[in-house]
RODO-2510 file (C-alpha; in nm, 4 decimals, decimal comma):
residues 448
     n   res          X          Y          Z
     1     m     0,4906     0,3926    -2,8986
     2     d     0,3765     0,0017    -2,9715
     3     f     0,4355     0,0000    -2,5934
     4     v     0,2309     0,2917    -2,5258
     5     r    -0,0064     0,1575    -2,7458
     6     r     0,0158    -0,1916    -2,6186
     7     n    -0,0149    -0,0409    -2,2327
     8     a    -0,2798     0,2325    -2,3136
     9     k    -0,5452    -0,0033    -2,1484
    10     y    -0,3980     0,0092    -1,8147
    11     l    -0,3192     0,4211    -1,7952
    12     f    -0,7093     0,4137    -1,8718
    13     l    -0,8073     0,1903    -1,5710
    14     f    -0,5613     0,3398    -1,3219
    15     l    -0,6941     0,6393    -1,4122
    16     f    -1,0961     0,4964    -1,4163
    17     f    -1,0238     0,3265    -1,0835
    18     f    -0,8973     0,6806    -0,9082
    19     l    -1,1650     0,8834    -1,0198
    20     a    -1,3973     0,5994    -0,9355
    21     q    -1,2845     0,6487    -0,5701
    22     v    -1,2391     0,9671    -0,5546
    23     l    -1,5280     1,0880    -0,7709
    24     f    -1,7633     0,8885    -0,8949
    25     f    -1,8573     0,6313    -0,6045
    26     n    -1,7340     0,8611    -0,3157
    27     i    -2,0534     0,8595    -0,1034
    28     q    -2,0592     0,4536    -0,1482
    29     r    -1,6983     0,4164    -0,0556
    30     g    -1,8290     0,0903     0,2286
    31     d    -1,5934     0,0687     0,4903
    32     t    -1,2801     0,3212     0,3368
    33     y    -1,2578     0,5268     0,6257
    34     v    -1,2069     0,2002     0,8769
    35     n    -0,9357    -0,0146     0,6369
    36     f    -0,8100     0,3448     0,6269
    37     g    -0,7874     0,4299     1,0077
    38     f    -0,6207     0,0317     1,0535
    39     s    -0,3588     0,1296     0,7811
    40     y    -0,2972     0,4897     0,8970
    41     a    -0,2250     0,3475     1,2894
    42     v     0,0346     0,1166     1,1475
    43     s     0,1904     0,3904     0,9606
    44     r     0,2322     0,5651     1,2426
    45     g     0,4196     0,3075     1,3941
    46     e     0,0950     0,1793     1,6422
    47     v     0,0741    -0,2032     1,7325
    48     p    -0,2429    -0,3859     1,5792
    49     y    -0,4621    -0,6079     1,9116
    50     l    -0,2219    -0,3287     2,1042
    51     d    -0,2956    -0,0266     2,0583
    52     f    -0,6349    -0,0414     1,8521
    53     n    -0,9055    -0,3144     1,8106
    54     m    -0,9709    -0,5520     1,4552
    55     v    -1,0816    -0,8343     1,3998
    56     i    -0,8838    -0,9234     1,0861
    57     p    -0,5472    -1,0753     1,0495
    58     p    -0,2736    -0,8061     0,9502
    59     f    -0,2000    -0,8200     0,6120
    60     a    -0,4402    -0,5995     0,4550
    61     p    -0,3805    -0,3026     0,7207
    62     y     0,0248    -0,3855     0,6598
    63     l     0,0103    -0,3545     0,2526
    64     y    -0,1692    -0,0299     0,2410
    65     a     0,0203     0,0837     0,5041
    66     v     0,3212     0,1481     0,2341
    67     f     0,1855     0,3922     0,0352
    68     l     0,0703     0,5808     0,3445
    69     l     0,4619     0,6194     0,3994
    70     f     0,4420     0,9106     0,1479
    71     s     0,1704     1,0838     0,3062
    72     k    -0,1192     1,0401     0,5486
    73     s    -0,3642     1,1769     0,2810
    74     i    -0,6372     0,9288     0,2001
    75     l    -0,5680     1,0295    -0,2021
    76     c    -0,2577     0,7851    -0,1414
    77     l    -0,4778     0,5194    -0,0040
    78     y    -0,6822     0,5582    -0,3529
    79     l    -0,3731     0,5618    -0,5397
    80     g    -0,2311     0,2457    -0,4163
    81     q    -0,5818     0,0924    -0,4600
    82     a    -0,5926     0,2200    -0,8339
    83     f    -0,2364     0,0518    -0,8585
    84     l    -0,4013    -0,2799    -0,7388
    85     l    -0,7259    -0,3025    -0,9222
    86     t    -0,4975    -0,2257    -1,2672
    87     f    -0,2659    -0,5601    -1,1025
    88     l    -0,5671    -0,7593    -1,0682
    89     f    -0,6906    -0,6682    -1,4374
    90     y    -0,3812    -0,7569    -1,5597
    91     f    -0,4048    -1,1146    -1,4171
    92     l    -0,7580    -1,1228    -1,5746
    93     f    -0,6529    -1,0162    -1,9097
    94     c    -0,3933    -1,2779    -1,9223
    95     i    -0,7190    -1,5788    -1,8722
    96     f    -0,9835    -1,3976    -2,0221
    97     g    -0,8277    -1,1619    -2,2977
    98     k    -1,0678    -0,9410    -2,4507
    99     k    -1,3227    -1,0397    -2,1917
   100     t    -1,1582    -0,8747    -1,9228
   101     w    -1,3692    -0,5800    -2,0225
   102     l    -1,7276    -0,7264    -1,9310
   103     y    -1,5604    -0,7447    -1,5575
   104     l    -1,4924    -0,3609    -1,5883
   105     v    -1,8904    -0,2653    -1,6631
   106     a    -1,9908    -0,5375    -1,4076
   107     l    -1,8064    -0,3561    -1,1418
   108     s    -1,8899    -0,0036    -1,2545
   109     i    -2,2948    -0,1375    -1,1226
   110     p    -2,3651     0,0705    -0,7793
   111     y    -2,7490    -0,0349    -0,7569
   112     p    -2,9465    -0,2393    -0,6860
   113     i    -2,6386    -0,4822    -0,6524
   114     a    -2,3328    -0,2467    -0,5465
   115     m    -2,0665    -0,3952    -0,7351
   116     a    -1,8717    -0,0419    -0,7297
   117     t    -1,8126    -0,1399    -0,3362
   118     i    -1,5367    -0,3574    -0,4600
   119     l    -1,3722    -0,0911    -0,5970
   120     f    -1,2596     0,0336    -0,2174
   121     p    -0,9452    -0,0131    -0,0427
   122     g    -0,9802    -0,2785     0,2395
   123     y    -0,9274    -0,6605     0,3530
   124     n    -1,2340    -0,7550     0,1520
   125     f    -1,0950    -0,6166    -0,1782
   126     l    -0,7665    -0,7770    -0,0768
   127     l    -0,8692    -1,1304    -0,0216
   128     l    -1,0752    -1,0888    -0,3920
   129     f    -0,7616    -0,9781    -0,5410
   130     l    -0,5332    -1,2712    -0,4072
   131     f    -0,8770    -1,4912    -0,4588
   132     f    -0,7961    -1,4269    -0,8617
   133     f    -0,3949    -1,4315    -0,8320
   134     l    -0,4485    -1,7413    -0,7286
   135     l    -0,7264    -1,8968    -0,9830
   136     y    -0,4300    -1,7687    -1,2167
   137     c    -0,1882    -1,9768    -1,0917
   138     e    -0,4082    -2,2732    -1,0834
   139     i    -0,5107    -2,2332    -1,4512
   140     e    -0,1494    -2,1641    -1,5702
   141     k    -0,0562    -2,4720    -1,3579
   142     k     0,2107    -2,1916    -1,1368
   143     s     0,3923    -2,3363    -0,8667
   144     d     0,2665    -2,4982    -0,6008
   145     y     0,4823    -2,3243    -0,3285
   146     c     0,3631    -2,0345    -0,4629
   147     i    -0,0260    -2,1613    -0,4563
   148     g     0,0666    -2,2037    -0,0911
   149     i     0,1847    -1,8729    -0,0100
   150     l    -0,1123    -1,7257    -0,1490
   151     l    -0,3406    -1,9131     0,0544
   152     g    -0,0952    -1,7774     0,3572
   153     l    -0,1542    -1,4724     0,2636
   154     s    -0,5224    -1,5094     0,1815
   155     f    -0,5450    -1,6065     0,5627
   156     f    -0,3724    -1,3123     0,6931
   157     t    -0,6478    -1,1135     0,5088
   158     k    -0,9334    -1,2807     0,6353
   159     q    -0,8730    -1,5641     0,8763
   160     t    -1,2787    -1,7232     0,7707
   161     v    -1,2481    -1,7552     0,3729
   162     g    -0,8291    -1,8135     0,4240
   163     g    -0,8689    -2,1023     0,6099
   164     l    -1,1508    -2,2543     0,3981
   165     l    -0,9626    -2,1820     0,0827
   166     l    -0,6663    -2,4169     0,1920
   167     l    -0,8996    -2,7049     0,2108
   168     v    -0,9352    -2,7097    -0,1742
   169     s    -0,6043    -2,8368    -0,2223
   170     i    -0,6774    -3,1273     0,0285
   171     y    -0,8161    -3,2939    -0,2940
   172     y    -0,4516    -3,3624    -0,3653
   173     l    -0,3521    -3,5023    -0,0815
   174     f    -0,5359    -3,7972    -0,2152
   175     i    -0,3753    -3,8072    -0,5585
   176     d    -0,0836    -3,5960    -0,5599
   177     y     0,0735    -3,5782    -0,1895
   178     k     0,3939    -3,4241    -0,2717
   179     k     0,1659    -3,1130    -0,4215
   180     f    -0,0196    -3,0840    -0,1559
   181     l     0,3011    -3,0747     0,0799
   182     k     0,4295    -2,8426    -0,1359
   183     r     0,1665    -2,6365    -0,0678
   184     i     0,1671    -2,6685     0,2627
   185     v     0,5202    -2,5420     0,2956
   186     g     0,4320    -2,2238     0,0971
   187     f     0,1522    -2,1951     0,3432
   188     l     0,3537    -2,1740     0,6468
   189     i     0,6073    -1,9116     0,4994
   190     p     0,3548    -1,6456     0,5772
   191     v     0,2363    -1,7866     0,9283
   192     v     0,5979    -1,8437     1,0472
   193     i     0,6826    -1,5062     0,9396
   194     f     0,3429    -1,3297     1,1108
   195     f     0,4408    -1,5183     1,4123
   196     i     0,7645    -1,4282     1,4529
   197     l     0,6537    -1,0394     1,3775
   198     f     0,3685    -1,1182     1,6899
   199     l     0,6309    -1,2482     1,8885
   200     i     0,8388    -0,9335     1,8513
   201     q     0,5517    -0,6665     1,8976
   202     g     0,4098    -0,8846     2,1621
   203     n     0,0661    -0,9228     2,0439
   204     f     0,0179    -1,2473     1,9475
   205     w    -0,2632    -1,3457     2,2444
   206     e    -0,4407    -1,0571     2,1500
   207     f    -0,4495    -1,1489     1,7895
   208     v    -0,5977    -1,4870     1,8852
   209     d    -0,8516    -1,3069     2,1215
   210     l    -0,9773    -1,0252     1,8764
   211     c    -0,9604    -1,2501     1,5537
   212     f    -1,0733    -1,6219     1,6753
   213     l    -1,2197    -1,6028     2,0295
   214     g    -1,4343    -1,2632     1,9214
   215     l    -1,5686    -1,4694     1,6196
   216     f    -1,8360    -1,6219     1,8946
   217     d    -1,9340    -1,2369     2,0050
   218     f    -1,9169    -1,1266     1,6222
   219     g    -2,0996    -1,3912     1,4983
   220     h    -2,3915    -1,3943     1,7661
   221     s    -2,4195    -0,9981     1,7914
   222     n    -2,3832    -0,9171     1,4014
   223     f    -2,5817    -1,2347     1,2337
   224     y    -2,8564    -1,0212     0,9785
   225     v    -2,9994    -1,0972     0,6416
   226     e    -3,1254    -0,8425     0,3851
   227     w    -3,3523    -1,0926     0,1677
   228     f    -3,2870    -0,9315    -0,1770
   229     y    -2,9449    -1,0436    -0,1438
   230     f    -3,0071    -1,3409    -0,0115
   231     v    -3,1986    -1,4661    -0,3036
   232     i    -2,9449    -1,3074    -0,5291
   233     f    -2,6734    -1,5374    -0,3267
   234     i    -2,9220    -1,8689    -0,3719
   235     i    -2,9733    -1,8158    -0,6969
   236     c    -2,5752    -1,7726    -0,7742
   237     m    -2,5379    -2,0927    -0,5404
   238     i    -2,7990    -2,3094    -0,7317
   239     l    -2,5484    -2,1998    -1,0730
   240     l    -2,2975    -2,2971    -0,9462
   241     l    -2,3991    -2,6221    -0,8135
   242     i    -2,5064    -2,6858    -1,1557
   243     r    -2,1854    -2,5941    -1,3051
   244     i    -2,0261    -2,8591    -1,0708
   245     v    -2,1863    -3,1163    -1,1486
   246     r    -2,1053    -3,0220    -1,5583
   247     k    -1,7608    -2,9443    -1,4596
   248     p    -1,6555    -3,1770    -1,1944
   249     k    -1,2600    -3,1632    -1,2855
   250     d    -1,2492    -2,7557    -1,2717
   251     i    -1,0890    -2,6827    -0,8959
   252     c    -1,2154    -2,3209    -0,9612
   253     n    -1,5596    -2,4363    -0,8987
   254     y    -1,4279    -2,5522    -0,5516
   255     y    -1,2937    -2,1884    -0,4990
   256     v    -1,5603    -2,0088    -0,5780
   257     l    -1,7900    -2,2498    -0,3606
   258     v    -1,5497    -2,1810    -0,0222
   259     f    -1,5773    -1,7824    -0,1162
   260     a    -1,8842    -1,7845    -0,0398
   261     s    -1,8063    -1,7914     0,3109
   262     c    -1,7016    -1,4432     0,2738
   263     i    -2,1336    -1,3278     0,3020
   264     y    -2,1131    -1,4586     0,6786
   265     p    -2,2506    -1,3777     0,9209
   266     i    -2,3884    -1,0256     0,7281
   267     i    -2,5676    -1,1253     0,4020
   268     d    -2,5985    -0,7682     0,2723
   269     y    -2,5082    -0,5747    -0,0443
   270     y    -2,1561    -0,5294     0,0513
   271     h    -2,0755    -0,9148     0,1232
   272     v    -2,2875    -1,0305    -0,1493
   273     s    -2,1382    -0,8139    -0,4049
   274     l    -1,8029    -0,9320    -0,2667
   275     f    -1,9161    -1,2877    -0,3483
   276     l    -2,0720    -1,2119    -0,7155
   277     g    -1,7039    -1,0424    -0,7912
   278     a    -1,5868    -1,4278    -0,7351
   279     f    -1,8625    -1,5677    -0,8901
   280     l    -1,7983    -1,3567    -1,2522
   281     f    -1,4649    -1,5620    -1,2523
   282     l    -1,6937    -1,8065    -1,3470
   283     v    -1,9076    -1,6705    -1,5599
   284     l    -1,5988    -1,5161    -1,7459
   285     k    -1,4867    -1,8923    -1,8049
   286     d    -1,8015    -2,0033    -1,9988
   287     i    -1,8789    -1,6983    -2,1894
   288     t    -1,7017    -1,6943    -2,6101
   289     i    -1,6983    -1,3418    -2,7571
   290     k    -1,5216    -1,2795    -3,0988
   291     k    -1,5590    -0,9047    -3,1240
   292     d    -1,3085    -0,6180    -2,9848
   293     i    -1,5529    -0,5141    -2,7091
   294     w    -1,3063    -0,2718    -2,5503
   295     p    -1,4807     0,0530    -2,7078
   296     y    -1,8085    -0,0067    -2,5953
   297     c    -1,7481    -0,1353    -2,2122
   298     s    -1,5323     0,1103    -2,1406
   299     f    -1,7298     0,3796    -2,2893
   300     f    -2,0310     0,2152    -2,0567
   301     a    -1,8282     0,1748    -1,7549
   302     v    -1,7506     0,5522    -1,7371
   303     a    -2,1058     0,6428    -1,8594
   304     i    -2,2412     0,4865    -1,5777
   305     s    -2,0385     0,6083    -1,3211
   306     l    -2,1124     0,9679    -1,4314
   307     i    -2,5079     0,9143    -1,4039
   308     w    -2,4436     0,7504    -1,0841
   309     l    -2,2650     1,0940    -0,9827
   310     v    -2,5527     1,2969    -1,1314
   311     v    -2,8077     1,0952    -0,9612
   312     e    -2,6488     1,1129    -0,6442
   313     g    -2,6405     1,4736    -0,6581
   314     l    -2,9598     1,5368    -0,7403
   315     y    -3,1268     1,2759    -0,4984
   316     l    -2,8687     1,4241    -0,1699
   317     k    -2,9164     1,7913    -0,3163
   318     d    -2,7287     1,9516    -0,0703
   319     v    -2,3683     1,8135    -0,1187
   320     y    -2,0801     1,8983    -0,2337
   321     i    -1,6897     1,8563    -0,2307
   322     a    -1,5172     1,9358     0,1215
   323     y    -1,1431     1,9352     0,1840
   324     y    -1,0022     1,8324     0,5418
   325     p    -0,6472     1,7604     0,6324
   326     n    -0,6064     1,4265     0,4931
   327     f    -0,9588     1,3814     0,3439
   328     e    -0,9386     1,6073     0,0219
   329     f    -1,2281     1,5774    -0,1782
   330     s    -1,4441     1,4245     0,0777
   331     i    -1,8263     1,4641    -0,0853
   332     v    -2,0616     1,5701     0,1978
   333     s    -2,4050     1,7527     0,2777
   334     k    -2,3604     2,0865     0,4178
   335     s    -2,5739     2,0181     0,7553
   336     y    -2,2860     1,7789     0,7998
   337     d    -2,0062     1,9701     0,7428
   338     t    -2,1924     2,2106     0,9742
   339     s    -2,2344     1,9986     1,2148
   340     v    -1,8903     1,9024     1,2540
   341     k    -1,7225     2,2299     1,2599
   342     k    -1,9889     2,3183     1,5194
   343     l    -1,8634     1,9999     1,7080
   344     e    -1,4780     2,0522     1,6923
   345     r    -1,4864     2,4335     1,7858
   346     y    -1,6662     2,3350     2,0962
   347     l    -1,4455     2,0414     2,1574
   348     d    -1,1243     2,3059     2,1415
   349     t    -1,2792     2,4975     2,4585
   350     l    -1,2374     2,2096     2,6628
   351     p    -0,9951     2,1592     2,9235
   352     g    -0,9384     1,7736     2,8847
   353     e    -0,9056     1,5007     2,6948
   354     v    -1,2236     1,4030     2,4268
   355     v    -1,2942     1,0426     2,3199
   356     y    -1,4703     1,0299     2,0666
   357     f    -1,7315     0,7481     2,0796
   358     l    -1,9153     0,7442     1,7613
   359     r    -1,9680     0,5227     1,4655
   360     g    -1,6038     0,3475     1,3190
   361     s    -1,6046     0,5571     1,0281
   362     e    -1,6694     0,8778     1,2127
   363     n    -1,3978     0,7974     1,4599
   364     y    -1,1484     0,7672     1,1988
   365     f    -1,2334     1,0914     1,0277
   366     f    -1,1783     1,2570     1,3181
   367     k    -0,8912     1,0836     1,4308
   368     i    -0,6749     1,0796     1,1139
   369     k    -0,8077     1,4527     1,0442
   370     h    -0,6118     1,5801     1,3585
   371     n    -0,3366     1,3320     1,3259
   372     l    -0,4262     1,1259     1,6312
   373     d    -0,3784     0,7963     1,7542
   374     i    -0,6351     0,5270     1,7072
   375     t    -0,7250     0,3411     2,0202
   376     y    -0,9222     0,1022     2,1119
   377     f    -1,2622     0,3655     2,1616
   378     d    -1,2432     0,4133     1,7512
   379     l    -1,4550     0,1154     1,6982
   380     p    -1,7071     0,0443     1,8979
   381     n    -1,8816    -0,2200     1,7254
   382     y    -2,0175    -0,5183     1,8461
   383     g    -1,8048    -0,8622     1,8104
   384     n    -1,4572    -0,6068     1,7795
   385     y    -1,3164    -0,6791     2,1454
   386     g    -1,2630    -1,0251     2,1772
   387     y    -1,4245    -1,2867     2,3760
   388     n    -1,6575    -1,1470     2,6199
   389     g    -1,6102    -0,7926     2,4165
   390     v    -1,8462    -0,5893     2,5924
   391     d    -1,7330    -0,6172     2,9311
   392     k    -1,3632    -0,5398     2,8170
   393     l    -1,4657    -0,2140     2,6555
   394     i    -1,6853    -0,0939     2,9660
   395     r    -1,3867    -0,1652     3,1671
   396     r    -1,1579     0,0251     2,9518
   397     i    -1,4113     0,3302     2,9743
   398     k    -1,4308     0,2782     3,3375
   399     n    -1,0488     0,3361     3,3240
   400     v    -1,0645     0,6984     3,1476
   401     k    -1,1122     0,9648     3,4266
   402     n    -1,1381     1,3332     3,3710
   403     s    -1,2445     1,3451     3,0240
   404     y    -1,5039     1,4115     2,7451
   405     f    -1,6788     1,1262     2,5428
   406     v    -1,8609     1,2442     2,2189
   407     i    -2,1666     0,9819     2,1424
   408     d    -2,3812     0,9382     1,8467
   409     i    -2,7049     0,9155     1,9553
   410     s    -2,8719     0,8657     1,6358
   411     a    -2,6546     0,5282     1,6098
   412     y    -2,7598     0,4762     1,9489
   413     d    -3,1383     0,5061     1,8725
   414     s    -3,0994     0,3315     1,5728
   415     t    -3,3116    -0,0007     1,5094
   416     s    -3,1635    -0,0797     1,2070
   417     p    -2,9957    -0,4626     1,1839
   418     t    -2,6993    -0,3283     1,0446
   419     q    -2,6148    -0,0932     1,3172
   420     q    -2,2924    -0,2618     1,5194
   421     y    -2,2896     0,0657     1,7614
   422     i    -2,1890    -0,0921     2,1305
   423     r    -2,4915     0,0114     2,3140
   424     e    -2,4135    -0,1090     2,6501
   425     a    -2,0960     0,0883     2,6772
   426     v    -2,3173     0,4156     2,5484
   427     d    -2,5470     0,3690     2,8183
   428     y    -2,2525     0,3498     3,0921
   429     i    -2,1087     0,6932     2,9355
   430     m    -2,4769     0,8167     2,9821
   431     e    -2,5281     0,7041     3,3178
   432     q    -2,2105     0,7719     3,4741
   433     g    -2,1095     1,0790     3,2574
   434     v    -2,3394     1,4632     3,2776
   435     k    -2,4546     1,5910     2,9315
   436     i    -2,2516     1,9220     2,8818
   437     k    -2,3397     1,9814     2,5301
   438     e    -2,5768     1,8884     2,2271
   439     i    -2,4843     1,9564     1,8615
   440     g    -2,6881     1,7870     1,5870
   441     y    -2,7093     1,4279     1,7100
   442     y    -2,3711     1,4666     1,8542
   443     q    -2,3653     1,4684     2,2409
   444     v    -2,0585     1,5464     2,5011
   445     y    -2,0633     1,3842     2,8615
   446     e    -1,8263     1,4979     3,0936
   447     m    -1,6803     1,1730     3,2643
   448     r    -1,5166     1,2474     3,6168
***
């Protein structure tokens, strides 16, 4: 009974995190379907950068693919994410004790700062997970080899942020070079492992092209700013700089400072919320709480989640829970569900290959639902095809003969700065193909 009583909080957290993904914040899931698609492809034996495109290193897709070995259902992904979130809170409890419950309340906030997006699986969450693990090791004076390994895994989770996190350790080069060398050795362990994996799979140069050379295209094509979140970011940076002046020896300050690079080049609710997730670590360090606050915080977290569920349901009106293969408990609008079913009934009548050329999340939805392979056409976003990626994508389209392309005309016509759909590729499909059907905002083109 003592064991159950001591660990009851972790059972509560696991159940809360699972329900948050499946039910409470399902509509605000961010890039969940895209990240699901990466891991789904890996779990089927597909090779990243050769069989399908992505601009992140492969650690997160491989880790989440482990949860999909049991089933390709998104529920397995959510269960794995709930486990990782619970494990994350274990580290936080080790550092902050009962103050950690405040972090749970923060992660339950969906609006106007969408902290709830941190709850969903993907490389951004995993980067934050490794970041907290790293800070825990720094505070507890754990092995420098272990810290180096975490830095290496961070690099192979998100190369830009992970590389900058390594720079913080240069501090030790001048005061304790042996400590620095141990961290470099630890860092090189994941590097060597992944390099060997790339050589075996034959995708090293494709990895370099998509994850490094393609960054020039990505930054140029996808830069935009949502000013509300930019102001919040600036306020946090000012507070961080003040803290650095007051506590210059606290290494956590400098880790949070370089973690801020996660917002570039897309400064929006999603990326600023991720940075705030790291910034709140310092807030917890600086506050003092004497009372046991877990009953109040757990109540507020559940209450906020339930209120958000009701508000979204009333606002969207026609939403309901739909059941699709591998996407159980999908909360969608009736109009969307009707369009999907009409489209699929029509596509079933076509004699040739069908290429889904929609927004990234929708491509993965259709592919995973039908247990199909993920391909280079399933993430048609600017900056996701390596150096001069748009030309590479159009050349791939030219090589596809006697097939049907489904495009998303609403994404093509969108003027939103957040829209990443490659219009030049759609232009080519529309110019070279023949439109044979229009269902809602889906258009089907025959390519001969």
